[in-house]
C-alpha positions in Angstrom: -12.3 44.4 -44.8 -10.6 42.2 -42.2 -12.2 40.1 -38.9 -10.6 39.2 -36.1 -11.5 35.2 -35.5 -10.7 32.7 -32.3 -9.9 29.6 -33.7 -8.5 26.5 -31.9 -6.4 24.2 -33.4 -5.2 20.6 -32.7 -1.9 19.5 -34.1 -0.2 16.1 -34.9 3.6 17.2 -34.3 5.7 15.5 -37.1 8.9 14.3 -35.4 12.0 15.5 -36.4 10.4 18.5 -37.9 11.2 22.3 -36.5 7.8 23.1 -34.4 7.6 26.6 -35.4 7.1 25.9 -38.8 4.4 23.7 -38.1 2.4 25.7 -36.0 2.8 28.5 -38.5 1.2 26.6 -41.6 -1.4 25.3 -39.0 -2.5 28.5 -38.3 -1.8 29.7 -41.6 -4.8 28.3 -43.0 -7.1 30.0 -40.8 -5.7 33.9 -41.4 -2.9 35.8 -39.7 -2.3 34.8 -36.3 -2.4 37.9 -33.7 -2.1 35.8 -30.9 -1.6 32.1 -30.2 -0.5 30.0 -27.3 -0.3 26.5 -26.9 -3.5 25.3 -24.3 -2.7 21.5 -24.2 0.1 19.1 -25.1 -0.5 15.2 -24.6 1.4 12.2 -25.7 -0.5 9.0 -26.8 0.9 5.7 -28.4 4.0 7.9 -28.8 2.2 10.6 -31.1 2.4 14.2 -29.5 -0.3 16.4 -30.0 -1.0 20.0 -29.3 -3.9 22.2 -28.8 -3.2 26.0 -30.0 -5.5 28.9 -29.1 -5.3 31.6 -31.7 -6.7 35.3 -32.3 -6.2 35.8 -36.7 -7.5 38.2 -38.3 -9.1 37.0 -41.3 -9.5 39.2 -44.4 -12.7 37.6 -46.1 -15.0 36.8 -43.5 -18.0 39.3 -43.2 -20.3 40.9 -41.0 
């Protein structure tokens, strides 16, 4: 049985690398993403960070 779960992930963007695979990897660690959105983007000392909120399908959670 699978369960829906809300996650919020802070991703440090790797410069020079495609963004989509970075987002996929960050979300896949929590389950299969169903819906997601970038809810915050910041740059501090040249480091870009994104906050991504998502609903994921997690197959191993129990009720």
